[in-house]
NUSEDO-929129 format. One line per 2 residues: number of its first residue (from 1); for each residue x, y negated, z of C-alpha. Coordinates in pm, whole numbers, plus 50000, padded with zeros to 5 digits. Layout:
NUM = X:Y:Z ~ ...
//
This chain:
1 = 63047:76336:30654 ~ 63210:76565:30408
3 = 63585:76583:30387 ~ 63809:76579:30082
5 = 64119:76801:30067 ~ 64282:76609:29776
7 = 64219:76452:29441 ~ 63974:76656:29248
9 = 64081:76788:28903 ~ 63915:76639:28595
11 = 63702:76873:28390 ~ 63718:76890:28011
13 = 63392:76958:27815 ~ 63377:77274:27610
15 = 63174:77113:27327 ~ 62952:76808:27274
17 = 62673:76689:27041 ~ 62482:76375:26981
19 = 62103:76347:26990 ~ 61909:76111:26770
21 = 61722:75970:27066 ~ 61800:75817:27402
23 = 61715:76033:27701 ~ 61520:75907:28003
25 = 61653:75974:28352 ~ 61512:76289:28507
27 = 61338:76417:28191 ~ 61559:76707:28100
29 = 61464:77078:28097 ~ 61551:77399:27904
31 = 61329:77695:27807 ~ 61299:77991:27579
33 = 60981:77898:27397 ~ 61009:78188:27151
35 = 61120:78423:27426 ~ 61469:78454:27280
37 = 61658:78136:27194 ~ 61700:77850:27445
39 = 61582:77500:27352 ~ 61681:77176:27527
41 = 61383:76954:27591 ~ 61412:76580:27685
43 = 61186:76288:27732 ~ 61250:75962:27552
45 = 61091:75623:27534 ~ 60732:75566:27416
47 = 60579:75876:27571 ~ 60767:76108:27332
49 = 60937:76440:27403 ~ 61185:76605:27165
51 = 61288:76971:27155 ~ 61630:77060:27028
53 = 61695:77423:26910 ~ 62066:77520:26906
55 = 61994:77835:26705 ~ 61861:77623:26426
57 = 62166:77395:26443 ~ 62410:77679:26423
59 = 62230:77824:26120 ~ 62231:77483:25945
61 = 62607:77450:26010 ~ 62664:77796:25865
63 = 62473:77704:25551 ~ 62140:77872:25629
65 = 61833:77654:25590 ~ 61617:77741:25891
67 = 61430:77412:25925 ~ 61493:77104:26146
69 = 61671:77155:26470 ~ 61452:76883:26630
71 = 61081:76892:26709 ~ 60928:76561:26822
73 = 60613:76575:27044 ~ 60399:76268:27107
75 = 60219:76260:27438 ~ 59901:76078:27515
77 = 60047:75885:27818 ~ 60372:75794:27992
79 = 60582:76101:28075 ~ 60684:76131:28443
81 = 60819:76484:28461 ~ 60905:76778:28240
83 = 60935:77157:28323 ~ 60975:77471:28115
85 = 60836:77764:28307 ~ 60706:78120:28239
87 = 60372:78176:28419 ~ 60253:78457:28199
89 = 60257:78776:28407 ~ 59890:78766:28534
91 = 59727:78542:28276 ~ 59872:78630:27933
93 = 59616:78903:27879 ~ 59325:78672:27944
95 = 59471:78400:27719 ~ 59530:78648:27435
97 = 59186:78806:27455 ~ 59021:78473:27379
99 = 59167:78457:27038 ~ 59448:78216:27121
101 = 59790:78281:26970 ~ 59999:78514:27186
103 = 60248:78334:27410 ~ 60585:78501:27388
105 = 60808:78275:27601 ~ 60815:77970:27826
107 = 60546:77706:27842 ~ 60630:77331:27846
109 = 60456:77140:28122 ~ 60435:76766:28095
111 = 60331:76549:28392 ~ 60204:76193:28368
113 = 60051:75939:28612 ~ 59704:76076:28546
115 = 59732:76425:28390 ~ 59905:76757:28352
117 = 59947:76913:28015 ~ 60069:77265:27926
119 = 60203:77311:27572 ~ 60294:77615:27385
121 = 60600:77489:27176 ~ 60646:77811:26975
123 = 60283:77820:26852 ~ 60241:77444:26847
125 = 59924:77464:27051 ~ 59786:77311:27375
127 = 59746:77569:27653 ~ 59551:77330:27877
129 = 59504:76961:27961 ~ 59363:76852:28291
131 = 59323:76513:28466 ~ 59518:76469:28781
133 = 59424:76152:28975 ~ 59721:76187:29203
135 = 59964:76202:28919 ~ 60254:76437:28856
137 = 60595:76303:28981 ~ 60787:76629:29019
139 = 60735:77003:28931 ~ 60866:77341:29017
141 = 60745:77698:28971 ~ 60774:78040:29132
143 = 60635:78260:29412 ~ 60525:78098:29738
145 = 60480:78301:30053 ~ 60273:78622:30006
147 = 60145:78524:29656 ~ 60206:78777:29387
149 = 60155:78538:29087 ~ 60386:78251:29002
151 = 60229:77907:29008 ~ 60325:77566:28889
153 = 60357:77324:29185 ~ 60312:76959:29107
155 = 60388:76679:29352 ~ 60200:76351:29320
157 = 60030:76080:29515 ~ 60046:76213:29872
159 = 59951:76563:29759 ~ 60087:76884:29614
161 = 59884:77102:29371 ~ 59949:77452:29256
163 = 59798:77567:28926 ~ 59818:77881:28704
165 = 59854:77909:28334 ~ 59483:77849:28289
167 = 59510:77517:28471 ~ 59298:77631:28756
169 = 59371:77510:29115 ~ 59524:77777:29331
171 = 59696:77564:29599 ~ 59654:77220:29740
173 = 59789:77030:30042 ~ 59858:76680:30149
175 = 60181:76506:30251 ~ 60272:76175:30416
177 = 60368:75972:30100 ~ 60429:75998:29729
179 = 60607:76320:29642 ~ 60922:76255:29434
181 = 61095:76596:29455 ~ 60987:76953:29513
183 = 61163:77289:29537 ~ 61104:77651:29658
185 = 61349:77824:29899 ~ 61345:78074:30184
187 = 61351:77837:30473 ~ 61241:78083:30744
189 = 61466:78374:30629 ~ 61189:78623:30578
191 = 61261:78681:30205 ~ 60954:78465:30115
193 = 60975:78124:29963 ~ 60860:77811:30135
195 = 60775:77486:29961 ~ 61014:77180:30014
197 = 60874:76837:29934 ~ 61072:76509:29945
199 = 60874:76189:29956 ~ 60897:75807:29964
201 = 60856:75795:30338 ~ 61215:75929:30386
203 = 61103:76282:30499 ~ 61162:76635:30367
205 = 60875:76853:30463 ~ 60871:77233:30452
207 = 60538:77418:30394 ~ 60484:77786:30469
209 = 60174:77843:30248 ~ 59948:77547:30357
211 = 60113:77486:30697 ~ 60396:77244:30752
213 = 60662:77425:30955 ~ 60948:77171:30953
215 = 61017:76803:30890 ~ 61362:76646:30834
217 = 61397:76266:30839 ~ 61633:76081:30616
219 = 61724:75718:30571 ~ 61588:75666:30214
221 = 61341:75812:29970 ~ 61425:76174:29876
223 = 61427:76188:29493 ~ 61599:76523:29429
225 = 61598:76867:29585 ~ 61779:77175:29464
227 = 61790:77520:29625 ~ 62131:77674:29638
229 = 62084:78005:29799 ~ 61846:78150:30071
231 = 61766:77855:30304 ~ 62051:77622:30187
233 = 61905:77330:29988 ~ 62083:77022:29846
235 = 61916:76680:29841 ~ 61981:76338:29700
237 = 61850:75992:29819 ~ 61793:75671:29628
239 = 62062:75492:29835 ~ 62344:75701:29673
241 = 62360:75983:29940 ~ 62376:76351:29866
243 = 62395:76639:30114 ~ 62306:76996:30202
245 = 62061:77135:30459 ~ 62096:77476:30612
247 = 61745:77542:30740 ~ 61669:77232:30942
249 = 62034:77146:31011 ~ 62243:76928:30785
251 = 62574:77067:30672 ~ 62722:76749:30535
253 = 62640:76426:30366 ~ 62838:76181:30145
255 = 62742:75836:30010 ~ 62825:75650:29689
257 = 62766:75297:29572 ~ 62577:75437:29269
259 = 62258:75635:29275 ~ 62234:76011:29186
261 = 62019:76090:28884 ~ 62030:76478:28904
263 = 62170:76761:29121 ~ 62226:77123:29011
265 = 62347:77446:29176 ~ 62618:77620:28967
267 = 62903:77860:29062 ~ 63195:77661:28924
269 = 63472:77885:29061 ~ 63298:78219:29017
271 = 63316:78314:29382 ~ 62955:78409:29416
273 = 62854:78086:29596 ~ 62695:77798:29410
275 = 62842:77459:29428 ~ 62656:77126:29432
277 = 62700:76951:29096 ~ 62565:76599:29087
279 = 62523:76341:28802 ~ 62525:75966:28869
281 = 62381:75652:28715 ~ 62735:75525:28608
283 = 62832:75844:28426 ~ 63017:76019:28706
285 = 62981:76400:28745 ~ 63124:76574:29052
287 = 63098:76919:29213 ~ 63127:76986:29583
289 = 63145:77297:29794 ~ 62807:77365:29950
291 = 62942:77447:30296 ~ 63195:77171:30352
293 = 63124:76906:30084 ~ 63488:76914:29969
295 = 63524:76776:29620 ~ 63622:77040:29360
297 = 63579:76861:29027 ~ 63515:76511:28905
299 = 63484:76350:28563 ~ 63329:76031:28423
301 = 63137:75991:28098 ~ 63072:75661:27911
303 = 62698:75662:27971 ~ 62479:75730:28272
305 = 62367:76081:28342 ~ 62003:76155:28251
307 = 61997:76511:28372 ~ 62193:76834:28445
309 = 62075:77178:28346 ~ 62245:77523:28347
311 = 62205:77810:28103 ~ 62350:77998:27811
313 = 62258:77741:27545 ~ 62503:77879:27279
315 = 62412:78241:27358 ~ 62770:78347:27421
317 = 62679:78549:27731 ~ 62791:78293:27990
319 = 62606:78015:28169 ~ 62741:77666:28136
321 = 62643:77320:28261 ~ 62474:77091:28010
323 = 62506:76725:28091 ~ 62258:76499:27900
325 = 62356:76132:27899 ~ 62109:75845:27871
327 = 62258:75751:27525 ~ 62179:76097:27385
329 = 62531:76247:27423 ~ 62535:76612:27548
331 = 62845:76758:27712 ~ 62896:77122:27803
333 = 63115:77223:28099 ~ 63202:77583:28182
335 = 63301:77764:28500 ~ 63675:77744:28570
337 = 63730:78064:28765 ~ 63859:78098:29118
339 = 64231:78130:29007 ~ 64226:77829:28785
341 = 64050:77613:29050 ~ 64288:77740:29319
343 = 64591:77661:29114 ~ 64490:77310:29030
345 = 64371:77241:29387 ~ 64702:77379:29528
347 = 64905:77148:29305 ~ 64685:76857:29393
349 = 64710:76946:29767 ~ 65095:76958:29753
351 = 65098:76604:29588 ~ 64847:76480:29845
353 = 65050:76620:30134 ~ 65368:76444:30003
355 = 65176:76116:29972 ~ 65036:76167:30322
357 = 65380:76208:30476 ~ 65494:75888:30304
359 = 65186:75698:30425 ~ 65238:75820:30776
361 = 65603:75712:30783 ~ 65502:75370:30646
363 = 65228:75327:30912 ~ 65476:75430:31185
365 = 65719:75165:31072 ~ 65450:74904:31060
367 = 65331:74991:31409 ~ 65690:74967:31545
369 = 65746:74627:31376 ~ 65407:74500:31501
371 = 65491:74614:31858 ~ 65832:74441:31843
373 = 65686:74113:31722 ~ 65409:74126:31991
375 = 65676:74183:32258 ~ 65880:73874:32142
377 = 65566:73652:32129 ~ 65457:73771:32473
379 = 65797:73691:32634 ~ 65790:73346:32470
381 = 65455:73285:32641 ~ 65592:73384:32979
383 = 65783:73063:33071 ~ 65749:73186:33428
385 = 65657:73536:33554 ~ 65283:73489:33485
387 = 65032:73282:33288 ~ 64676:73193:33379
389 = 64389:73192:33133 ~ 64035:73104:33238
391 = 64131:73140:33603 ~ 64270:73490:33554
393 = 64640:73556:33600 ~ 64800:73774:33330
395 = 65134:73938:33408 ~ 65376:74106:33176
397 = 65215:74451:33175 ~ 64875:74294:33078
399 = 65025:74107:32791 ~ 65183:74437:32673
401 = 64828:74576:32604 ~ 64829:74837:32895
403 = 64513:74936:33077 ~ 64457:75157:33385
405 = 64417:75521:33318 ~ 64079:75516:33500
407 = 63938:75235:33290 ~ 63618:75350:33118
409 = 63314:75215:32926 ~ 62967:75245:33064
411 = 62662:75207:32836 ~ 62300:75152:32939
413 = 61991:75124:32722 ~ 61688:74915:32806
415 = 61376:74798:32627 ~ 61323:74434:32543
417 = 60952:74329:32470 ~ 60879:74120:32167
419 = 60867:73739:32191 ~ 60761:73457:31961
421 = 61102:73454:31796 ~ 61188:73827:31780
423 = 61020:74173:31770 ~ 61061:74443:32034
425 = 61408:74593:32051 ~ 61643:74818:32246
427 = 61930:74648:32432 ~ 62262:74841:32433
429 = 62473:74707:32724 ~ 62847:74798:32731
431 = 63041:74729:33056 ~ 63400:74800:33151
433 = 63446:74999:33470 ~ 63748:75096:33668
435 = 64063:74908:33793 ~ 64173:74584:33627
437 = 63813:74497:33541 ~ 63887:74131:33563
439 = 64170:74137:33313 ~ 64045:74389:33057
441 = 63802:74260:32795 ~ 63599:74391:32505
443 = 63730:74297:32162 ~ 63479:74468:31933
445 = 63192:74720:31927 ~ 63115:74937:31623
447 = 62801:75146:31597 ~ 62734:75409:31329
449 = 62373:75526:31312 ~ 62158:75648:31016
451 = 61826:75477:30989 ~ 61903:75215:31239
453 = 62101:74956:31030 ~ 62070:74861:30670
455 = 62417:74977:30586 ~ 62421:75254:30853
457 = 62672:75071:31070 ~ 62693:74754:31273
459 = 62996:74566:31425 ~ 63023:74294:31677
461 = 63358:74113:31688 ~ 63477:73862:31951
463 = 63750:73600:31894 ~ 64055:73621:32114
465 = 63960:73330:32341 ~ 63600:73465:32398
467 = 63646:73831:32476 ~ 63381:73928:32743
469 = 63383:74186:33012 ~ 63044:74316:32897
471 = 62857:74313:32567 ~ 62488:74351:32483
473 = 62376:74445:32137 ~ 62010:74445:32025
475 = 61893:74712:31789 ~ 61550:74731:31618
477 = 61430:75086:31542 ~ 61175:75068:31252
479 = 61048:75421:31292 ~ 60964:75671:31574
481 = 61262:75904:31523 ~ 61551:76023:31733
483 = 61873:75854:31615 ~ 62228:75977:31695
485 = 62467:75687:31757 ~ 62840:75709:31724
487 = 62991:75417:31906 ~ 63347:75285:31912
489 = 63446:75016:32173 ~ 63780:74829:32147
491 = 63910:74695:32475 ~ 64233:74523:32591
493 = 64365:74204:32747 ~ 64295:73862:32609
495 = 64647:73841:32462 ~ 64647:74191:32321
497 = 64705:74260:31955 ~ 64663:74630:31990
499 = 64352:74769:32154 ~ 64238:75091:32312
501 = 63944:75265:32135 ~ 63669:75439:32346
503 = 63433:75660:32156 ~ 63079:75732:32280
505 = 62804:75949:32142 ~ 62448:75853:32248
507 = 62097:75962:32136 ~ 61830:75701:32098
509 = 61504:75878:32202 ~ 61230:75913:31945
511 = 60968:75717:32144 ~ 61200:75457:32286
513 = 60961:75175:32217 ~ 60678:75336:32420
515 = 60715:75182:32756 ~ 60572:75349:33072
517 = 60316:75141:33275 ~ 60084:75190:33558
519 = 59761:75379:33472 ~ 59455:75166:33413
521 = 59082:75225:33370 ~ 59009:75332:33008
523 = 58702:75180:32847 ~ 58418:75435:32785
525 = 58407:75384:32410 ~ 58784:75416:32354
527 = 58903:75633:32065 ~ 59035:75956:32185
529 = 59179:76299:32098 ~ 59114:76612:32294
531 = 59320:76935:32267 ~ 59428:77226:32477
533 = 59778:77368:32532 ~ 59764:77682:32739
535 = 59963:77736:32948 ~ 60095:77382:32994
537 = 60407:77408:33218 ~ 60451:77087:33413
539 = 60825:77139:33431 ~ 60866:77148:33050
541 = 60609:76866:33007 ~ 60815:76648:33237
543 = 61127:76742:33049 ~ 60963:76644:32719
545 = 60878:76307:32865 ~ 61234:76240:32981
547 = 61399:76351:32661 ~ 61170:76172:32411
549 = 61098:75839:32599 ~ 61338:75577:32730
551 = 61237:75612:33098 ~ 61327:75326:33336
553 = 61281:75299:33707 ~ 61089:75565:33896
555 = 60828:75637:33628 ~ 60732:76002:33586
557 = 60968:76109:33873 ~ 60680:76256:34079
559 = 60543:76611:34027 ~ 60194:76468:33956
561 = 60185:76378:33592 ~ 59808:76427:33546
563 = 59783:76070:33401 ~ 60043:75891:33187
565 = 60006:75550:33045 ~ 60238:75381:32801
567 = 60244:75069:32586 ~ 60360:75088:32226
569 = 60573:74780:32155 ~ 60578:74875:31789
571 = 60200:74891:31744 ~ 60107:74538:31867
573 = 60139:74637:32230 ~ 59862:74905:32205
575 = 59813:75116:32513 ~ 59806:75492:32509
577 = 59677:75700:32800 ~ 59724:76074:32830
579 = 59529:76269:33089 ~ 59626:76630:33170
581 = 59320:76818:33302 ~ 59311:77166:33454
583 = 59345:77458:33217 ~ 59589:77284:32985
585 = 59326:77044:32849 ~ 59463:76713:32735
587 = 59278:76394:32648 ~ 59463:76115:32480
589 = 59317:75757:32443 ~ 59466:75532:32179
591 = 59366:75323:31881 ~ 59668:75436:31680
593 = 59600:75765:31499 ~ 59948:75781:31358
595 = 60107:75747:31700 ~ 59876:76014:31844
597 = 59978:76243:31559 ~ 60344:76185:31620
599 = 60310:76260:31996 ~ 60106:76583:31931
601 = 60355:76715:31674 ~ 60645:76632:31899
603 = 60493:76787:32210 ~ 60381:77107:32011
605 = 60729:77147:31864 ~ 60902:77110:32197
607 = 60661:77357:32369 ~ 60676:77594:32066
609 = 60299:77581:32016 ~ 60213:77757:31689
611 = 59838:77678:31667 ~ 59649:77392:31807
613 = 59292:77266:31746 ~ 59183:76918:31847
615 = 58870:76705:31857 ~ 58902:76338:31791
617 = 58693:76018:31743 ~ 58838:75712:31584
619 = 58540:75493:31492 ~ 58736:75217:31307
621 = 58949:75466:31111 ~ 58634:75667:31022
623 = 58475:75357:30883 ~ 58792:75289:30686
625 = 58759:75650:30535 ~ 58387:75585:30455
627 = 58479:75265:30280 ~ 58745:75434:30076
629 = 58510:75716:29961 ~ 58242:75456:29866
631 = 58493:75261:29666 ~ 58612:75577:29498
633 = 58255:75657:29389 ~ 58201:75309:29257
635 = 58532:75317:29066 ~ 58455:75658:28918
637 = 58119:75543:28792 ~ 58276:75236:28637
639 = 58547:75444:28482 ~ 58286:75687:28332
641 = 58076:75402:28193 ~ 58379:75239:28036
643 = 58475:75573:27863 ~ 58119:75605:27728
645 = 58126:75248:27594 ~ 58467:75318:27419
647 = 58308:75626:27262 ~ 58008:75427:27135
649 = 58233:75155:26997 ~ 58439:75413:26822
651 = 58135:75550:26639 ~ 58031:75188:26539
653 = 58381:75114:26420 ~ 58379:75427:26193
655 = 58054:75298:26040 ~ 58189:74946:25992
657 = 58503:75082:25818 ~ 58288:75287:25578
659 = 58066:74982:25515 ~ 58371:74757:25445
661 = 58506:75016:25201 ~ 58178:75039:25017
663 = 58162:74663:24997 ~ 58516:74652:24859
665 = 58438:74915:24596 ~ 58125:74727:24490
667 = 58322:74393:24483 ~ 58105:74251:24761
669 = 58358:74023:24925 ~ 58106:73867:25159
671 = 58013:74207:25290 ~ 58385:74293:25335
673 = 58441:73972:25544 ~ 58131:74038:25751
675 = 58244:74393:25814 ~ 58592:74306:25908
677 = 58470:74018:26128 ~ 58255:74266:26319
679 = 58553:74506:26338 ~ 58765:74227:26491
681 = 58496:74158:26753 ~ 58472:74525:26841
683 = 58851:74538:26866 ~ 58856:74252:27111
685 = 58588:74433:27319 ~ 58796:74754:27304
687 = 59112:74576:27425 ~ 58916:74418:27706
689 = 58765:74747:27800 ~ 59103:74917:27794
691 = 59252:74660:28030 ~ 58956:74704:28265
693 = 58990:75075:28250 ~ 59372:75047:28330
695 = 59293:74831:28631 ~ 59025:75071:28733
697 = 59251:75364:28702 ~ 59514:75196:28913
699 = 59264:75123:29182 ~ 59138:75478:29173
701 = 59499:75607:29220 ~ 59562:75372:29512
703 = 59221:75480:29673 ~ 59305:75844:29622
705 = 59635:75787:29794 ~ 59465:75622:30086
707 = 59220:75920:30119 ~ 59505:76174:30104
709 = 59690:75979:30371 ~ 59380:75965:30585
711 = 59339:76345:30567 ~ 59711:76380:30646
713 = 59673:76154:30953 ~ 59379:76363:31090
715 = 59564:76691:30991 ~ 59867:76579:31208
717 = 59634:76601:31509 ~ 59635:76976:31464
719 = 59906:77243:31436 ~ 59927:77567:31239
721 = 59598:77731:31128 ~ 59389:77439:31244
723 = 59590:77201:31025 ~ 59578:77434:30722
725 = 59203:77489:30753 ~ 59126:77117:30786
727 = 59327:77036:30465 ~ 59156:77312:30265
729 = 58801:77218:30380 ~ 58870:76846:30331
731 = 58962:76904:29966 ~ 58641:77100:29906
733 = 58437:76833:30076 ~ 58595:76558:29858
735 = 58535:76758:29537 ~ 58162:76803:29638
737 = 58110:76445:29766 ~ 57999:76563:30109
739 = 58084:76251:30311 ~ 57925:76342:30645
741 = 58063:76691:30629 ~ 58413:76552:30566
743 = 58394:76322:30866 ~ 58264:76604:31083
745 = 58562:76812:30985 ~ 58805:76536:31048
747 = 58657:76472:31387 ~ 58657:76844:31473
749 = 58281:76857:31524 ~ 58302:76662:31844
751 = 57983:76581:32045 ~ 58049:76215:32127
753 = 57733:76176:32351 ~ 57848:76461:32577
755 = 58203:76345:32569 ~ 58108:75990:32657
757 = 57906:76119:32958 ~ 58203:76330:33069
759 = 58446:76038:33022 ~ 58219:75809:33230
761 = 58205:76076:33500 ~ 58587:76110:33500
763 = 58622:75732:33524 ~ 58371:75717:33815
765 = 58561:75992:34002 ~ 58889:75809:33944
767 = 58749:75485:34080 ~ 58612:75662:34382
769 = 58963:75814:34446 ~ 59118:75468:34418
771 = 58872:75320:34663 ~ 58935:75604:34908
773 = 59311:75553:34881 ~ 59278:75183:34954
775 = 59069:75254:35256 ~ 59314:75500:35390
777 = 59607:75258:35333 ~ 59423:74979:35504
779 = 59337:75195:35803 ~ 59702:75306:35834
781 = 59804:74931:35818 ~ 59565:74854:36103
783 = 59693:75141:36319 ~ 60047:75015:36259
785 = 59952:74659:36372 ~ 59777:74798:36688
787 = 60097:74998:36772 ~ 60305:74685:36719
789 = 60078:74477:36949 ~ 60088:74747:37212
//
């Protein structure tokens, strides 16, 4: 958690203005569309976008008529994202040679649930318009990896697309869920940008070109990402949390009751290091230091913040922060300078220090008064030298809240299977150890853990008369992820009013709900994955098992770990068997493709495996993919037919309008009524067709999402180049409607007949070994009985 050195100084805006329109959250950008003067662009209700030009406003205020300072653009569909970007370097020559007006500045990109549009605001022309079934929720632009041309990267429905100024696809990859935020930053420190993507499944993924190289899990959907410098990136969640990542490690995190609407990198104190400026739904704006999270500035506006943007909007030679409110107000905040910030913070720190001294003195007096009252009450209870409660004798020292110096808290974790009344859980058992164990009791247990509890903390409190010597708390992890738990246990005697606090830090393993079990015979037709890790060090493999699973008893203590069997209590008690064959070959049998992908990614990361190819066979999931593709084809055909019908109706409507006008001119009222009656019928048909098309489009988006997620699930069975190659080839196969080719690529061209024979042979050899072992054990038992009789 971030600290706070003192009350943050309020910040006064340099200037303000009022727009004619309300501004929607997240739809704020700024660009130089004429190549010289900046213009603020915002999205408003009704699919409209307005462009405000400060140069035109200043000329109007000085008495020069230069036209309207507003330009209103009406879009064809609902606007989801806006971005002003300059992608001209490699494509401007081609665009100009085709007779189009020359582009001299930034291009405005508008994303919607079904399309991406590029608009030249200066020349009032459309650069390109393309359908995007996955939608466009977030956009960024720049250079990625070794690319020499800047691209626009659009995050949508489980996918990320990169396009150039001509609208051509230059990049494509899939992610685990809907992408809500996207950014470019140098994650690996090689002076080349990687692509950050935040999604609805609470993960931040980092892509180096097409390959995912890192994944950071959060506790809510990641809706904002903002690069600060190098590999330092700020993020914001829907639950009101903001924070900063340095590479894959988190610097700090703070949480508010409101939700953040925008985050911005801006050097507020001019020290060369950008601060994290955040805008909130209730009108609050604050700035925090990127390294510590200390609050530097805070102010509150009457309306919620729609977006924050930085730039020299008034062209005075210095960048400022432009804050766009949802009611159309715009406030400008400037940098304060290091000396000004230091002076204000020093004064605030002195005031805070004085208040802290007074608070500490007040607390000391309260503690002394409480201790005196406790001593008086305790002596009143002692009518004799001791008192008995629940069969335990308490003497004067016990009533004075003292415990032995060797008293400690022991914590154990165990897995509890699901029952009819509850799902599978992890039992956290706390027990007091050391002297005076019969007189010292547990008063309360407080657990802080992200992603484990709804409010990130959980407390168990026991009344004075029912304080136990041990406490068991059930937790229910809803995701396979490692969770750090910070635990505080309050202990004391039954009559204590002040308690001793024991602090513990424990790690809940990622696969804690995968319970080891004895190996069993695997059915011949079981779904499987085969891959090779060479060399596979048994020592590191065993270490991975003990660090990522909650191992109980003597499981996996032996050196022979050639066959491992676990039961997933999260996935309807599905079994998973992993066989390690000679040469680093691994065969995994399971029905859960997501679980298999999680295990492969975890093992590869632990063993530092950069590239891994696999072959797999999931008959049920493959049928699911076939069904999705078939439904997509049917919906696309229906969508095309509906569009053709609408075009035909439009031609008929034009004819009926002309006929009605001719009848009106000729005073043929009967003909007018007949024409407008037919128009009304066609209008009803158009409305009905529009509703059907909307439903069809929604189903198409959902099916496309399911297909992208299926490709992602199969891609997670690979690492590095194999994963990148699979995603690229899957995209081409989906575009060309090559169903069988796609399934072969997802499987990894596995020969199931040969593999089934090999699997049957392995099962036969295993059964023979078991029979031989039983015979040897029975022979040894007989020899032992003979010796006993002798």
